[in-house]
All heavy atoms as an XYZ file, in Angstrom:
910
protein
N       8.973     -2.337     19.294
C       8.409     -2.141     20.726
C       8.889     -3.419     21.438
O       8.689     -4.575     20.999
C       6.846     -2.015     20.485
C       6.357     -0.796     19.800
S       6.971      0.792     20.466
C       6.439      0.749     22.125
N       9.222     -3.242     22.629
C       9.638     -4.233     23.621
C       8.266     -4.490     24.381
O       7.891     -3.770     25.190
C      10.739     -3.811     24.458
C      11.090     -4.834     25.472
O      10.402     -5.942     25.550
O      12.010     -4.520     26.326
N       7.708     -5.633     24.105
C       6.512     -6.002     24.814
C       6.668     -7.313     25.613
O       5.685     -8.150     25.672
C       5.324     -6.056     23.756
C       5.099     -4.724     23.133
C       3.852     -4.714     22.338
N       2.741     -4.898     23.185
C       1.573     -5.155     22.669
N       1.305     -5.189     21.293
N       0.538     -5.349     23.548
N       7.770     -7.441     26.123
C       8.072     -8.678     26.940
C       7.286     -8.682     28.268
O       6.895     -7.638     28.783
C       9.684     -8.808     27.287
O      10.092     -7.699     27.902
C      10.469     -8.986     25.951
N       6.958     -9.852     28.680
C       6.294    -10.027     29.966
C       7.109     -9.471     31.031
O       8.388     -9.737     31.108
C       5.840    -11.525     30.202
C       4.898    -12.078     29.179
C       3.640    -11.377     29.095
C       2.728    -11.983     28.021
N       1.678    -11.165     27.682
N       6.586     -8.902     32.045
C       7.218     -8.456     33.260
C       6.319     -8.765     34.486
O       5.271     -9.267     34.358
C       7.706     -7.004     33.170
C       6.621     -5.978     33.063
O       5.378     -6.326     33.349
O       6.856     -4.940     32.567
N       6.814     -8.232     35.652
C       6.122     -8.517     36.846
C       4.737     -7.924     36.936
O       3.914     -8.218     37.783
C       6.962     -8.074     38.073
C       7.145     -6.727     38.118
C       8.254     -6.295     39.216
O       9.338     -7.016     39.277
N       8.119     -5.287     39.996
N       4.454     -6.834     36.154
C       3.196     -6.198     36.161
C       2.316     -6.495     35.009
O       1.235     -6.066     34.964
C       3.382     -4.646     36.034
C       4.173     -4.104     37.323
C       3.634     -3.872     38.524
C       5.590     -3.815     37.321
N       4.672     -3.459     39.439
C       5.821     -3.349     38.706
C       6.555     -3.803     36.367
C       7.173     -3.005     39.022
C       7.850     -3.357     36.774
C       8.091     -3.091     38.166
N       2.757     -7.430     34.133
C       2.002     -7.746     32.990
C       2.889     -7.822     31.662
O       3.353     -8.849     31.282
N       2.910     -6.595     31.119
C       3.630     -6.559     29.813
C       4.288     -5.128     29.637
O       3.708     -4.160     29.997
C       2.753     -6.768     28.618
C       3.323     -6.819     27.350
C       2.282     -7.062     26.207
O       1.707     -6.097     25.723
O       2.218     -8.293     25.857
N       5.488     -5.163     29.307
C       6.252     -4.004     28.920
C       5.741     -3.334     27.700
O       5.262     -4.010     26.835
C       7.663     -4.346     28.774
C       8.747     -3.414     29.275
C      10.089     -4.044     28.839
N      10.452     -5.066     29.880
C      11.729     -5.183     30.131
N      12.743     -4.742     29.525
N      12.168     -6.140     31.063
N       5.899     -1.952     27.625
C       5.585     -1.371     26.491
C       6.676     -0.219     26.181
O       6.404      0.966     26.634
C       4.171     -0.727     26.363
C       3.702     -0.149     24.993
C       3.336     -1.073     24.043
C       3.838      1.138     24.663
C       3.005     -0.630     22.716
C       3.402      1.604     23.507
C       2.979      0.764     22.546
N       7.737     -0.529     25.684
C       8.829      0.283     25.520
C       9.393      0.419     24.141
O       9.416     -0.535     23.472
C      10.061     -0.139     26.505
N       9.820      1.649     23.694
C      10.337      1.854     22.409
C      11.796      1.405     22.471
O      12.566      1.740     23.438
C      10.278      3.351     21.972
O       8.906      3.754     22.077
C      10.874      3.637     20.710
N      12.109      0.576     21.560
C      13.419     -0.023     21.503
C      14.187      0.500     20.310
O      13.793      0.266     19.178
C      13.417     -1.542     21.473
S      14.956     -2.463     21.680
N      15.274      1.125     20.475
C      16.150      1.679     19.410
C      17.528      1.035     19.405
O      18.234      1.244     20.386
C      16.278      3.217     19.422
C      17.037      3.694     18.293
C      14.850      3.807     19.435
N      17.799      0.276     18.417
C      19.179     -0.333     18.400
C      19.412     -1.157     19.540
O      20.514     -1.156     20.038
C      20.249      0.710     18.089
C      20.161      1.406     16.699
O      19.653      0.891     15.814
N      20.560      2.687     16.704
N      18.380     -1.899     20.040
C      18.571     -2.777     21.125
C      18.594     -2.164     22.518
O      18.748     -2.765     23.593
N      18.273     -0.865     22.536
C      18.218     -0.023     23.881
C      16.848      0.534     23.979
O      16.285      1.197     23.171
C      19.276      1.111     23.822
C      19.110      1.933     25.140
C      20.710      0.656     23.601
N      16.172      0.201     25.189
C      14.881      0.723     25.457
C      15.111      2.250     25.883
O      15.864      2.646     26.605
C      14.152     -0.018     26.661
C      13.682     -1.393     26.208
O      13.643     -1.656     25.050
N      13.355     -2.248     27.092
N      14.232      3.084     25.287
C      14.214      4.507     25.569
C      12.775      4.825     25.996
O      11.755      4.255     25.708
C      14.590      5.377     24.330
C      13.605      5.197     23.218
C      16.038      5.053     23.890
C      13.685      6.352     22.166
N      12.723      5.882     26.803
C      11.440      6.506     27.294
C      11.102      7.512     26.130
O      11.809      8.464     26.013
C      11.502      7.094     28.565
C      10.221      7.762     28.955
C       9.256      6.972     29.540
C      10.061      9.198     28.994
C       8.011      7.632     29.883
C       8.948      9.717     29.307
C       7.864      9.084     29.767
N      10.015      7.269     25.388
C       9.723      8.079     24.367
C       8.493      8.995     24.868
O       7.477      8.476     25.262
C       9.200      7.255     23.053
N       8.759     10.279     24.820
C       7.759     11.276     25.200
C       7.527     12.301     24.008
O       8.614     12.845     23.622
C       8.197     12.006     26.455
C       7.159     13.067     26.999
S       7.705     13.628     28.447
C       7.167     15.374     28.302
N       6.316     12.287     23.572
C       6.199     13.272     22.425
C       4.729     13.495     22.078
O       3.852     13.437     22.925
N       4.620     13.756     20.777
C       3.200     14.012     20.302
C       2.951     13.502     18.832
O       3.954     13.123     18.115
C       2.887     15.529     20.280
N       1.827     13.577     18.419
C       1.431     13.015     17.030
C       1.481     14.359     16.117
O       1.060     15.389     16.477
C      -0.090     12.610     17.054
C      -0.406     11.999     15.734
O       0.494     11.540     15.057
O      -1.704     11.798     15.494
N       2.193     14.156     14.999
C       2.360     15.231     14.026
C       1.431     14.986     12.825
O       1.385     13.892     12.245
C       3.749     15.281     13.474
C       3.920     16.336     12.313
C       3.985     17.627     12.570
C       3.838     15.902     10.953
C       3.971     18.473     11.432
C       4.071     16.725      9.992
C       4.028     18.103     10.159
O       4.085     18.975      9.158
N       0.552     15.934     12.597
C      -0.228     15.999     11.414
C       0.009     17.192     10.697
O       0.398     18.243     11.408
C      -1.844     15.784     11.700
C      -2.354     16.835     12.692
C      -2.025     14.442     12.371
C      -3.787     16.963     12.793
N      -0.183     17.355      9.439
C       0.073     18.643      8.732
C      -0.529     19.903      9.463
O      -1.698     19.782     10.032
C      -0.521     18.431      7.308
C      -0.545     17.030      7.145
C      -0.845     16.431      8.512
N       0.225     20.951      9.587
C      -0.280     22.115     10.218
C      -1.543     22.803      9.585
O      -2.161     23.661     10.108
C       0.832     23.268     10.409
C       1.947     22.788     11.162
C       3.138     22.199     10.388
O       2.959     20.926     10.068
O       4.035     22.876      9.907
N      -1.741     22.492      8.340
C      -2.797     23.080      7.565
C      -3.364     22.026      6.628
O      -2.670     21.199      6.040
C      -2.195     24.267      6.709
C      -3.231     25.192      6.164
O      -4.283     24.691      5.596
O      -3.167     26.467      6.424
N      -4.649     22.061      6.390
C      -5.297     21.176      5.548
C      -4.993     21.375      4.118
O      -5.247     20.565      3.151
C      -6.817     21.006      5.745
C      -7.613     22.226      5.340
N      -7.462     23.403      6.234
C      -8.305     22.468      4.450
C      -8.329     24.287      5.477
N      -8.793     23.828      4.481
N      -4.516     22.617      3.750
C      -4.014     22.895      2.439
C      -2.494     22.776      2.439
O      -1.813     23.597      2.878
C      -4.416     24.391      1.980
C      -5.920     24.641      1.842
C      -6.266     26.045      1.743
C      -6.498     23.709      0.956
N      -2.016     21.618      1.936
C      -0.689     21.158      2.109
C       0.291     22.169      1.512
O       1.399     22.338      2.020
C      -0.513     19.832      1.603
C      -1.236     18.755      2.306
C      -1.041     17.311      1.669
C      -0.907     18.611      3.784
N      -0.041     22.966      0.479
C       0.843     23.920      0.002
C       1.112     25.044      0.950
O       2.099     25.820      0.652
N       0.368     25.273      1.982
C       0.629     26.241      2.903
C       1.477     25.836      4.164
O       1.955     26.652      4.942
C      -0.700     26.897      3.425
C      -1.496     27.554      2.488
C      -2.591     28.396      2.841
N      -3.481     27.653      3.800
C      -4.762     28.067      3.976
N      -5.302     29.164      3.340
N      -5.630     27.341      4.774
N       1.911     24.478      4.092
C       2.772     24.020      5.173
C       4.248     24.325      4.662
O       4.557     23.938      3.574
C       2.613     22.470      5.318
C       3.653     21.943      6.281
C       1.202     22.147      5.861
N       4.875     25.151      5.515
C       6.270     25.521      5.095
C       7.246     24.943      6.148
O       6.996     24.646      7.208
C       6.426     27.055      5.117
O       6.278     27.479      6.410
C       5.416     27.704      4.170
N       8.549     24.855      5.698
C       9.556     24.552      6.550
C       9.677     25.376      7.758
O       9.884     24.932      8.835
C      10.939     24.475      5.760
C      12.022     23.919      6.627
C      13.397     23.664      5.768
O      13.302     23.721      4.482
O      14.355     23.554      6.405
N       9.459     26.573      7.635
C       9.626     27.579      8.695
C       8.424     27.304      9.831
O       8.735     27.236     11.054
C       9.413     29.048      8.321
C      10.622     29.431      7.487
C      10.664     28.899      6.029
O       9.612     28.577      5.481
N      11.823     28.797      5.387
N       7.207     27.096      9.358
C       6.209     26.821     10.352
C       6.399     25.503     11.066
O       6.128     25.289     12.343
C       4.650     26.912      9.605
O       4.690     25.925      8.635
C       4.412     28.300      9.174
N       6.769     24.548     10.264
C       7.054     23.207     10.901
C       8.273     23.311     11.844
O       8.131     22.718     12.948
C       7.340     22.172      9.816
O       6.191     22.053      8.949
C       7.614     20.727     10.374
N       9.327     24.024     11.484
C      10.370     24.104     12.365
C       9.970     24.781     13.710
O      10.417     24.265     14.838
C      11.543     25.001     11.774
C      12.701     25.170     12.691
C      13.941     25.994     12.029
O      13.903     26.079     10.748
N      14.938     26.146     12.744
N       9.175     25.845     13.781
C       8.609     26.495     14.868
C       7.855     25.507     15.784
O       7.953     25.342     16.968
C       7.814     27.706     14.587
C       8.563     28.831     14.062
C       7.653     29.897     13.741
C       8.367     31.116     13.187
N       7.580     32.214     12.761
N       7.066     24.649     15.081
C       6.254     23.562     15.895
C       7.274     22.592     16.543
O       7.034     22.265     17.659
C       5.426     22.964     14.845
C       4.399     21.825     15.469
C       3.435     22.490     16.455
C       3.764     21.080     14.316
N       8.200     22.155     15.769
C       9.202     21.137     16.299
C      10.062     21.701     17.566
O      10.287     21.067     18.462
C      10.026     20.572     15.235
C       9.244     19.744     14.181
C      10.263     19.308     13.051
C       8.570     18.501     14.831
N      10.387     23.067     17.233
C      11.059     23.712     18.364
C      10.336     23.725     19.653
O      10.747     23.527     20.840
C      11.486     25.145     17.973
C      12.649     25.063     16.938
C      12.874     26.462     16.336
O      11.973     27.421     16.549
O      13.928     26.725     15.683
N       8.962     24.040     19.548
C       8.111     23.959     20.645
C       7.933     22.549     21.261
O       8.006     22.436     22.565
C       6.720     24.529     20.240
C       6.594     25.957     19.961
C       5.295     26.335     19.470
C       5.263     27.855     19.174
N       3.963     28.345     18.640
N       8.029     21.614     20.413
C       8.034     20.099     21.001
C       9.347     19.998     21.842
O       9.266     19.288     22.861
C       7.938     19.223     19.782
N      10.543     20.294     21.362
C      11.717     20.204     22.089
C      11.735     21.064     23.305
O      12.025     20.509     24.413
C      12.945     20.628     21.118
C      14.167     20.788     22.005
C      13.098     19.636     19.981
N      11.080     22.191     23.345
C      11.008     23.116     24.431
C      10.025     22.440     25.513
O      10.413     22.586     26.784
C      10.359     24.402     24.119
C      10.242     25.419     25.282
C      11.402     26.014     25.784
C       9.038     25.636     25.821
C      11.385     26.892     26.863
C       8.921     26.500     26.950
C      10.012     27.160     27.489
N       9.182     21.592     25.120
C       8.257     20.812     26.043
C       8.933     19.471     26.477
O       8.259     18.640     27.077
C       6.913     20.489     25.361
N      10.177     19.351     26.203
C      10.978     18.145     26.494
C      10.604     16.892     25.881
O      10.759     15.776     26.412
C      10.971     17.882     28.048
C      11.727     19.025     28.721
O      12.807     19.354     28.375
N      11.187     19.563     29.819
N      10.043     16.984     24.692
C       9.614     15.855     23.840
C      10.943     15.357     23.181
O      11.820     16.041     22.891
C       8.604     16.284     22.771
C       7.220     16.546     23.211
C       6.262     16.938     22.277
C       6.873     16.493     24.515
C       5.015     17.264     22.644
C       5.576     16.742     24.991
C       4.677     17.246     23.903
N      10.953     14.001     23.132
C      12.127     13.376     22.413
C      11.688     12.612     21.146
O      12.426     11.949     20.621
C      12.938     12.601     23.348
C      12.229     11.343     23.943
O      10.997     11.108     23.621
N      12.884     10.562     24.664
N      10.419     12.600     20.914
C       9.806     11.835     19.772
C       8.633     12.501     19.185
O       7.892     13.164     19.836
C       9.491     10.293     20.198
O       8.474     10.413     21.195
N       8.456     12.133     17.873
C       7.266     12.663     17.067
C       6.656     11.534     16.341
O       7.484     10.785     15.628
C       7.718     13.822     16.111
C       8.188     15.055     16.885
C       6.597     14.211     15.233
C       7.095     15.881     17.601
N       5.505     11.280     16.429
C       4.783     10.277     15.669
C       4.171     10.879     14.447
O       3.333     11.813     14.682
C       3.659      9.513     16.526
C       2.890      8.615     15.742
C       1.727      7.966     16.679
N       0.754      7.343     15.779
C      -0.446      7.588     15.750
N      -0.913      8.690     16.522
N      -1.311      6.967     14.935
N       4.569     10.479     13.234
C       3.941     10.943     12.046
C       2.671     10.223     11.748
O       2.621      8.995     11.597
C       4.940     10.796     10.952
C       4.231     11.300      9.597
C       6.147     11.724     11.210
N       1.599     10.908     11.713
C       0.140     10.498     11.434
C       0.095      9.628     10.263
O       0.729      9.974      9.220
C      -0.704     11.656     11.411
C      -2.035     11.431     10.919
C      -3.120     10.739     11.516
C      -2.645     12.038      9.644
N      -4.177     10.834     10.711
C      -3.909     11.536      9.701
C      -2.131     12.742      8.617
C      -4.856     11.962      8.506
C      -3.019     13.074      7.581
C      -4.196     12.744      7.506
N      -0.551      8.499     10.266
C      -0.702      7.564      9.127
C      -1.869      7.789      8.252
O      -2.714      6.809      8.029
N      -2.183      9.026      7.948
C      -3.447      9.326      7.242
C      -3.166      9.607      5.716
O      -3.960     10.378      5.108
N      -2.191      8.998      5.145
C      -1.986      9.080      3.737
C      -1.032     10.288      3.373
O      -1.159     10.771      2.154
N      -0.267     10.768      4.328
C       0.535     11.923      4.059
C       1.929     11.690      4.654
O       2.001     11.299      5.765
C      -0.020     13.170      4.692
C       0.943     14.323      4.765
C       1.037     15.093      3.634
C       1.628     14.746      5.905
C       2.008     16.254      3.610
C       2.408     15.766      5.979
C       2.710     16.467      4.744
O       3.474     17.622      4.737
N       2.946     11.801      3.829
C       4.303     11.661      4.233
C       4.928     13.136      4.283
O       4.924     13.757      3.116
C       5.228     10.762      3.370
C       4.932      9.349      3.631
C       4.432      8.485      2.728
C       5.219      8.747      4.839
C       4.121      7.207      2.925
C       4.950      7.441      5.179
C       4.320      6.724      4.132
O       4.264      5.205      4.446
N       5.566     13.563      5.322
C       6.246     14.892      5.228
C       7.368     14.904      4.080
O       7.945     13.821      3.892
C       6.774     15.134      6.590
C       5.906     14.195      7.486
C       5.599     13.081      6.629
N       7.813     16.141      3.770
C       8.943     16.177      2.871
C      10.283     15.850      3.662
O      10.251     15.819      4.950
C       9.081     17.671      2.431
C       7.928     18.022      1.417
O       7.699     17.168      0.537
O       7.336     19.154      1.520
N      11.345     15.565      2.890
C      12.592     15.210      3.549
C      12.974     16.125      4.510
O      13.586     15.846      5.579
C      13.597     14.939      2.425
C      13.506     13.725      1.672
O      12.621     12.926      1.999
O      14.076     13.769      0.524
N      12.773     17.505      4.395
C      13.239     18.518      5.350
C      12.656     18.347      6.723
O      13.269     18.627      7.718
C      13.093     19.950      4.784
C      11.689     20.295      4.379
C      11.340     20.442      3.037
C      10.603     20.588      5.193
N       9.996     20.847      2.927
C       9.520     20.915      4.229
C      10.361     20.660      6.538
C       8.263     21.252      4.715
C       9.091     21.098      7.082
C       8.066     21.351      6.063
N      11.423     17.686      6.817
C      10.834     17.458      8.060
C      11.754     16.464      8.850
O      12.017     16.748      9.966
C       9.478     16.746      7.898
C       8.876     16.373      9.141
C       8.145     17.207     10.029
C       8.991     14.963      9.595
C       7.583     16.858     11.170
C       8.368     14.550     10.722
C       7.716     15.381     11.587
N      12.186     15.362      8.275
C      13.054     14.405      8.834
C      14.432     15.001      9.202
O      14.887     14.655     10.208
C      13.156     13.094      8.001
C      11.670     12.546      7.702
C      11.071     12.879      6.538
C      11.103     11.687      8.657
C       9.829     12.313      6.320
C       9.857     11.152      8.406
C       9.147     11.480      7.223
O       7.993     10.896      7.019
N      14.778     15.883      8.447
C      16.125     16.432      8.607
C      15.980     17.367      9.912
O      16.953     17.424     10.728
C      16.627     17.321      7.479
C      17.001     16.605      6.268
O      17.284     15.347      6.391
O      16.912     17.048      5.098
N      15.026     18.179      9.933
C      14.730     18.964     11.159
C      14.605     18.122     12.375
O      15.327     18.492     13.470
C      13.449     19.812     10.969
C      13.555     21.014     10.033
C      12.101     21.568      9.917
C      14.375     22.109     10.538
N      13.918     17.113     12.340
C      13.787     16.130     13.525
C      15.125     15.658     13.922
O      15.465     15.587     15.145
C      12.812     15.029     13.252
S      11.098     15.561     13.182
N      16.020     15.352     12.953
C      17.414     14.743     13.127
C      18.149     15.780     13.902
O      18.881     15.564     14.836
C      17.975     14.227     11.923
C      19.283     13.565     12.081
O      19.351     12.758     12.971
O      20.147     13.820     11.345
N      18.115     17.108     13.289
C      18.931     18.116     13.958
C      18.539     18.384     15.322
O      19.370     18.867     16.260
C      18.882     19.307     13.036
C      19.342     19.299     11.621
C      19.000     20.459     10.792
O      18.397     21.375     11.238
O      19.218     20.307      9.508
N      17.249     18.259     15.622
C      16.755     18.597     16.941
C      16.683     17.336     17.889
O      16.318     17.498     19.090
C      15.309     19.062     16.768
C      15.224     20.396     16.222
S      13.480     20.989     16.185
C      13.608     22.264     14.827
N      17.156     16.296     17.395
C      17.195     15.133     18.324
C      15.994     14.407     18.622
O      15.778     13.673     19.621
N      14.972     14.507     17.644
C      13.754     13.904     17.819
C      13.619     12.543     17.131
O      13.938     12.487     15.874
C      12.590     14.857     17.269
C      12.403     16.132     18.024
C      11.562     17.089     17.211
C      11.681     15.824     19.398
N      13.238     11.506     17.865
C      13.009     10.220     17.308
C      11.670     10.313     16.394
O      10.677     10.813     17.055
C      12.928      9.121     18.305
C      12.622      7.783     17.723
C      14.272      8.979     19.027
N      11.576      9.734     15.248
C      10.401      9.896     14.464
C       9.778      8.438     14.407
O      10.387      7.505     14.060
C      10.637     10.232     12.979
C       9.352     10.191     12.128
C      11.176     11.708     13.002
N       8.552      8.400     14.907
C       7.775      7.135     14.862
C       6.863      7.320     13.600
O       5.991      8.065     13.569
C       6.821      7.027     16.150
C       5.880      5.856     16.105
C       4.941      5.536     15.108
C       5.576      4.896     17.169
N       4.194      4.609     15.529
C       4.550      4.150     16.723
C       6.045      4.800     18.387
C       3.972      3.210     17.496
C       5.532      3.780     19.221
C       4.565      2.867     18.738
N       7.168      6.500     12.559
C       6.370      6.738     11.233
C       5.354      5.663     11.216
O       5.559      4.532     11.035
C       7.395      6.577     10.105
C       6.769      6.747      8.791
C       6.387      8.146      8.459
O       7.180      9.049      8.436
N       5.089      8.383      8.166
N       4.103      6.201     11.172
C       2.956      5.214     10.891
C       2.962      4.792      9.434
O       3.525      5.577      8.570
C       1.571      5.923     11.113
C       1.175      5.916     12.575
O       1.849      5.287     13.360
O       0.145      6.585     12.916
N       2.357      3.664      9.092
C       2.255      3.217      7.747
C       1.116      4.112      7.034
O       0.189      4.497      7.679
C       1.838      1.772      7.645
C       2.927      0.845      8.097
C       2.723      0.148      9.288
C       4.010      0.778      7.283
C       3.727     -0.799      9.717
C       5.068     -0.246      7.695
C       4.943     -0.852      8.877
N       1.349      4.386      5.797
C       0.271      5.102      5.035
C      -0.977      4.417      5.085
O      -1.044      3.136      5.031
C       0.778      5.268      3.585
C      -0.283      6.158      2.890
S       0.357      6.915      1.390
C       1.782      7.919      1.829
N      -2.172      5.147      5.295
C      -3.438      4.556      5.382
C      -3.587      3.759      6.748
O      -4.492      2.917      6.709
C      -3.762      3.780      4.162
C      -3.684      4.469      2.787
C      -2.744      3.913      1.918
C      -4.224      5.731      2.575
C      -2.571      4.597      0.620
C      -4.024      6.375      1.303
C      -3.185      5.806      0.453
N      -2.896      4.046      7.736
C      -3.022      3.122      8.967
C      -4.160      3.617      9.940
O      -4.471      2.836     10.723
C      -1.654      3.272      9.635
N      -4.653      4.779      9.627
C      -5.512      5.437     10.606
C      -6.902      5.458     10.114
O      -7.768      6.254     10.638
C      -5.132      6.682     11.044
S      -3.474      6.741     11.877
N      -7.389      4.493      9.251
C      -8.722      4.380      8.893
C      -8.977      3.111      8.151
O      -7.955      2.433      7.769
C      -9.137      5.645      7.874
N     -10.186      2.855      7.837
C     -10.552      1.610      7.086
C     -10.928      2.082      5.645
O     -11.701      2.937      5.435
C     -11.764      0.913      7.641
C     -12.159     -0.352      6.758
C     -11.443      0.465      9.093
N     -10.200      1.540      4.641
C     -10.375      1.994      3.190
C     -10.939      0.686      2.471
O     -10.635     -0.451      2.667
C      -9.086      2.330      2.584
C      -8.483      3.505      3.320
C      -7.555      3.367      4.314
C      -8.728      4.711      2.803
C      -6.976      4.428      4.953
C      -8.180      5.857      3.402
C      -7.352      5.758      4.515
O      -6.891      6.779      5.094
N     -11.936      1.074      1.491
C     -12.450      0.048      0.646
C     -11.519     -0.082     -0.501
O     -11.561      0.861     -1.334
C     -13.933      0.494      0.131
C     -14.550     -0.523     -0.719
O     -14.070     -1.685     -0.712
O     -15.529     -0.101     -1.456
N     -10.795     -1.162     -0.574
C      -9.681     -1.315     -1.550
C     -10.331     -1.814     -2.836
O     -10.285     -3.125     -3.005
C      -8.595     -2.246     -0.938
C      -7.374     -2.402     -1.942
C      -6.783     -0.934     -2.196
C      -6.390     -3.372     -1.317
N     -11.054     -1.023     -3.642
C     -11.550     -1.351     -4.937
C     -10.340     -1.541     -5.875
O      -9.258     -0.962     -5.653
C     -12.491     -0.412     -5.390
O     -11.785      0.843     -5.602
C     -13.707     -0.124     -4.528
N     -10.476     -2.286     -6.915
C      -9.420     -2.270     -7.903
C      -9.040     -0.951     -8.451
O      -7.774     -0.673     -8.655
C     -10.020     -3.085     -9.085
C     -11.115     -3.975     -8.319
C     -11.682     -3.045     -7.286
N      -9.919     -0.015     -8.482
C      -9.610      1.413     -9.016
C      -8.713      2.082     -7.976
O      -7.795      2.778     -8.335
C     -10.898      2.197     -9.291
C     -11.641      1.664    -10.398
C     -12.616      0.536    -10.009
O     -12.764      0.350     -8.810
O     -12.996     -0.205    -10.942
N      -9.027      1.959     -6.727
C      -8.326      2.616     -5.662
C      -6.896      2.071     -5.530
O      -5.945      2.710     -5.469
C      -9.101      2.372     -4.289
C      -8.468      3.161     -3.143
C      -7.956      4.435     -3.217
C      -8.377      2.498     -1.924
C      -7.326      5.154     -2.231
C      -7.807      3.253     -0.806
C      -7.316      4.566     -0.932
N      -6.843      0.591     -5.648
C      -5.508     -0.063     -5.608
C      -4.648      0.456     -6.817
O      -3.377      0.808     -6.649
C      -5.645     -1.386     -5.624
C      -4.315     -2.210     -5.556
C      -4.540     -3.703     -5.458
O      -5.557     -4.247     -5.665
O      -3.444     -4.346     -5.143
N      -5.282      0.570     -7.985
C      -4.527      1.112     -9.183
C      -3.958      2.539     -9.051
O      -2.866      2.833     -9.366
C      -5.441      1.031    -10.406
C      -4.797      1.406    -11.705
C      -5.775      1.342    -12.965
O      -6.635      0.328    -12.880
O      -5.613      2.167    -13.813
N      -4.885      3.334     -8.411
C      -4.397      4.792     -8.114
C      -3.256      4.821     -7.122
O      -2.353      5.563     -7.377
C      -5.691      5.607     -7.681
C      -5.385      6.853     -7.424
O      -4.862      7.293     -6.261
N      -5.560      7.784     -8.323
N      -3.341      4.006     -6.111
C      -2.309      4.044     -5.071
C      -0.964      3.507     -5.742
O      -0.028      4.161     -5.491
C      -2.664      3.095     -3.920
C      -3.746      3.682     -3.159
C      -1.387      2.932     -2.938
C      -4.402      2.754     -2.194
N      -1.084      2.489     -6.523
C       0.101      1.992     -7.230
C       0.690      3.000     -8.210
O       1.972      3.155     -8.116
C      -0.268      0.735     -8.010
O      -0.797     -0.269     -7.117
C       1.047      0.102     -8.665
N      -0.098      3.720     -8.923
C       0.437      4.775     -9.892
C       1.134      5.853     -9.082
O       2.191      6.330     -9.489
C      -0.718      5.298    -10.691
N       0.492      6.275     -7.976
C       1.073      7.445     -7.267
C       2.433      7.102     -6.568
O       3.381      7.736     -6.599
C       0.088      7.813     -6.087
C       0.700      8.829     -5.129
C      -1.150      8.583     -6.740
N       2.419      5.923     -6.008
C       3.694      5.294     -5.439
C       4.770      5.181     -6.512
O       5.920      5.418     -6.186
C       3.414      3.868     -4.839
C       2.556      4.022     -3.584
S       3.099      5.272     -2.416
C       2.814      4.478     -0.859
N       4.423      4.809     -7.719
C       5.397      4.736     -8.805
C       5.939      6.203     -9.162
O       7.094      6.278     -9.398
C       4.795      4.001    -10.049
C       5.715      4.049    -11.227
C       6.878      3.164    -11.141
C       5.554      4.941    -12.192
C       7.655      3.079    -12.364
C       6.464      4.986    -13.487
C       7.407      4.031    -13.427
O       8.362      4.056    -14.409
N       5.035      7.079     -9.140
C       5.399      8.467     -9.523
C       6.375      9.129     -8.567
O       7.335      9.724     -8.861
C       4.155      9.350     -9.734
C       3.293      8.940    -11.045
C       4.494     10.833     -9.796
C       1.989      9.502    -11.069
N       6.057      8.885     -7.277
C       6.897      9.372     -6.226
C       8.100      8.577     -5.945
O       8.798      8.951     -5.034
C       6.075      9.806     -4.857
C       5.536      8.583     -4.197
C       4.985     10.809     -5.287
C       4.850      8.847     -2.980
N       8.222      7.470     -6.579
C       9.365      6.592     -6.337
C       9.434      5.785     -5.145
O      10.548      5.624     -4.610
N       8.295      5.282     -4.710
C       8.292      4.493     -3.564
C       8.087      3.020     -3.941
O       7.565      2.684     -4.832
C       7.271      4.889     -2.515
C       7.533      6.208     -1.972
S       6.377      6.612     -0.661
C       7.402      6.106      0.732
């Protein structure tokens, strides 16, 4: 983010490879709370609607869910910039030793 001071106070521009872009888009959260029902086809239709609305960016919600690789491939094919929140960015969590151990184990299993 380019947040340099300007004549009005402070800039807030998305900077990609040193170039400021106007990012217009929406927040992506899974289409269904039962993640097994989220399919590539339903997500593709949703992203196509975003492109039809002249969006050029999608923000992936930081609520402990990362989309599958095909989501990022679809965004790339459609020219959508992805703003990826950090996992667990959208809430306050009580980081007990047990919770930390569980997160570490899951990250190991999924290869992160």
